[in-house]
Structures are given as C-alpha cells and as structure tokens.
C-alpha positions as CSV (number, residue, x, y, z in Angstrom):
1,M,5.3,0.3,-91.6
2,V,2.4,1.1,-89.2
3,N,-0.2,-1.6,-88.8
4,A,-3.7,-0.7,-90.1
5,R,-5.3,-1.8,-86.8
6,F,-3.1,0.6,-84.9
7,I,-4.1,3.5,-87.2
8,K,-7.8,2.6,-86.7
9,L,-7.3,2.6,-82.9
10,L,-5.5,5.9,-83.0
11,V,-8.3,7.5,-85.0
12,A,-11.0,6.0,-82.8
13,L,-9.3,7.3,-79.6
14,G,-7.8,10.5,-81.0
15,L,-10.9,12.1,-82.4
16,P,-13.0,11.8,-79.2
17,L,-10.0,13.1,-77.2
18,L,-9.7,16.1,-79.5
19,L,-13.5,16.7,-79.1
20,L,-13.1,16.4,-75.4
21,L,-10.3,19.0,-75.3
22,I,-12.2,21.6,-77.4
23,P,-14.0,24.0,-75.1
24,T,-17.8,23.8,-75.2
25,D,-18.1,27.4,-76.3
26,W,-16.3,26.6,-79.6
27,L,-18.7,23.8,-80.5
28,P,-21.5,24.5,-83.0
29,I,-24.0,22.9,-80.7
30,A,-25.4,25.6,-78.4
31,D,-25.2,25.4,-74.6
32,L,-23.9,21.9,-74.0
33,T,-23.4,21.1,-70.4
34,I,-20.1,19.5,-69.4
35,I,-21.8,16.1,-68.9
36,Q,-23.3,16.3,-72.4
37,H,-19.9,17.3,-73.8
38,R,-18.3,14.2,-72.2
39,L,-21.1,11.9,-73.3
40,L,-20.7,13.2,-76.9
41,A,-17.0,12.3,-76.8
42,I,-17.8,8.8,-75.4
43,F,-20.5,8.3,-78.0
44,L,-18.1,9.3,-80.8
45,M,-15.4,7.0,-79.5
46,A,-17.9,4.1,-79.2
47,A,-19.2,4.6,-82.7
48,L,-15.7,4.8,-84.2
49,L,-14.6,1.7,-82.3
50,W,-17.7,-0.2,-83.4
51,V,-17.4,0.8,-87.1
52,L,-13.6,0.5,-87.4
53,E,-13.3,-2.6,-85.2
54,P,-9.7,-2.1,-84.0
55,V,-10.6,-4.0,-80.8
56,P,-13.3,-6.7,-80.1
57,V,-16.8,-5.3,-79.7
58,F,-17.3,-6.6,-76.1
59,S,-14.2,-4.6,-75.0
60,T,-15.8,-1.5,-76.5
61,S,-18.9,-2.0,-74.4
62,L,-16.9,-2.5,-71.2
63,L,-14.9,0.6,-72.1
64,I,-18.1,2.7,-72.4
65,I,-19.3,1.7,-69.0
66,T,-15.9,2.4,-67.5
67,L,-15.6,5.8,-69.1
68,Q,-19.1,6.8,-67.9
69,L,-18.1,5.9,-64.4
70,I,-14.9,7.8,-64.6
71,M,-16.0,10.9,-66.5
72,I,-19.6,11.6,-65.5
73,S,-20.2,10.0,-62.1
74,D,-19.9,11.8,-58.8
75,K,-17.3,9.3,-57.7
76,G,-15.2,9.7,-60.9
77,L,-12.6,12.2,-61.9
78,H,-14.2,15.5,-60.7
79,W,-11.0,17.4,-61.2
80,F,-10.9,16.6,-64.9
81,R,-11.2,20.0,-66.7
82,G,-12.2,21.8,-63.5
83,I,-15.7,20.3,-62.9
84,T,-16.9,19.7,-59.3
85,P,-19.8,17.5,-58.3
86,H,-22.2,20.5,-58.3
87,H,-20.9,22.6,-61.2
88,P,-23.2,25.3,-62.6
89,R,-22.8,23.9,-66.2
90,G,-23.8,20.4,-65.3
91,E,-24.3,18.2,-62.3
92,L,-22.5,14.9,-62.1
93,I,-24.6,11.8,-62.1
94,P,-24.6,9.5,-59.0
95,Y,-22.6,6.3,-59.8
96,T,-25.5,4.2,-58.5
97,D,-27.7,5.5,-61.3
98,I,-25.1,4.5,-63.9
99,L,-24.6,1.0,-62.5
100,S,-28.2,0.4,-61.8
101,A,-28.9,0.2,-65.6
102,F,-26.4,-2.6,-65.9
103,S,-27.3,-4.4,-62.8
104,S,-31.0,-4.8,-63.4
105,P,-32.2,-8.3,-62.1
106,I,-33.6,-9.1,-65.5
107,I,-30.3,-8.3,-67.3
108,I,-28.4,-10.4,-64.8
109,L,-31.0,-13.3,-65.3
110,F,-30.5,-13.1,-69.1
111,M,-26.7,-13.0,-68.8
112,G,-26.7,-16.0,-66.4
113,G,-28.9,-18.0,-68.7
114,F,-26.8,-17.2,-71.8
115,S,-23.6,-18.1,-69.9
116,L,-25.1,-21.4,-68.8
117,A,-26.3,-22.2,-72.3
118,I,-22.9,-21.4,-73.9
119,A,-21.2,-23.6,-71.3
120,A,-23.6,-26.4,-71.8
121,S,-23.3,-26.5,-75.6
122,K,-19.5,-26.1,-75.4
123,Y,-19.1,-29.2,-73.3
124,Q,-22.0,-31.0,-74.9
125,L,-23.8,-31.2,-71.6
126,D,-27.2,-30.9,-73.3
127,I,-26.6,-34.0,-75.5
128,N,-25.2,-36.0,-72.6
129,L,-28.0,-35.0,-70.3
130,A,-30.6,-35.9,-72.9
131,R,-28.9,-39.3,-73.5
132,V,-28.8,-40.1,-69.8
133,L,-32.4,-39.0,-69.0
134,L,-34.0,-40.6,-72.0
135,K,-32.2,-44.0,-71.7
136,P,-34.7,-45.5,-69.2
137,F,-37.6,-44.8,-71.6
138,G,-36.3,-47.1,-74.4
139,Q,-36.5,-46.7,-78.2
140,H,-40.2,-46.5,-78.7
141,P,-41.3,-43.0,-79.8
142,K,-44.3,-42.9,-77.4
143,F,-42.1,-43.6,-74.4
144,I,-39.4,-41.1,-75.6
145,M,-42.1,-38.4,-75.8
146,L,-43.2,-39.3,-72.3
147,G,-39.6,-39.0,-71.1
C-alpha cells in the first residue's frame, strides 16, 4: 500500500512538472514569457507543498529559492527547454538580484536575533543570566528594579 505522504508529494511535484512541460502556446494565459511560465510552475509547486504538507514548511521555502536560482537565473540551467540568457521570449534574471532579496541586512539581522533567542531559551540562558545578574541586588523589589 502506498503511503499518503508519498501520494501528496507525487501530486505536489507532478502537477508543476506537467505544467512546466506544456508549451506556453497551449496555456490559456496569453503571451507568457518563459520566465513567467517557470515562475508559475514554481508557484504551483510551492502552493501544493504548503497546502498538502508532504514535507516540512521550511524545506519548501528553501526549495523555492533553489529552484529560482536554477530555473530563472542567468547562472542556472540555460539549456533547459532551449532558453538562452537573452532569449526573445524572456530574459533571464541575474542571480544577484534573486539572492539580494534574501540577503538584505535587515533580514539577516532578524534571522540572527531569532536564532540567538531560540538558542537562549532552549538552554535556559535567559533565566540563568537573570539569576546571576540580579543576585547582587538582593531580595528587595526596589533594588531588583534597579538591577
């Protein structure tokens, strides 16, 4: 008997692959560029993976970034379905533009802060640090607030 998670994964990966293999002329959406066609397939795959949840959500987000770099960047798979970096039906995106959205200094700052907060709460560093730093101030509420 086939596992339900495997069927969900097969559906979530099979439908976007089928959409990707259909020529853009056959789609009901008029005049899609090759980049838009690929992004539509990536979007469909991401939506199906998020809704059906055959894999953890964080792995879906990493897969989206990876597929964008492989399928629509100028350093990716240009040869896939005959597209070149300067194809008349859609120009490939520089990989620096794709990665710059994910490497913004503010995003990195938030990710670092979240990682430190999770690590501190996991090992109860926050409780131990408060205990050590407040010990010299005694038990009186005024002095604890001062601390």
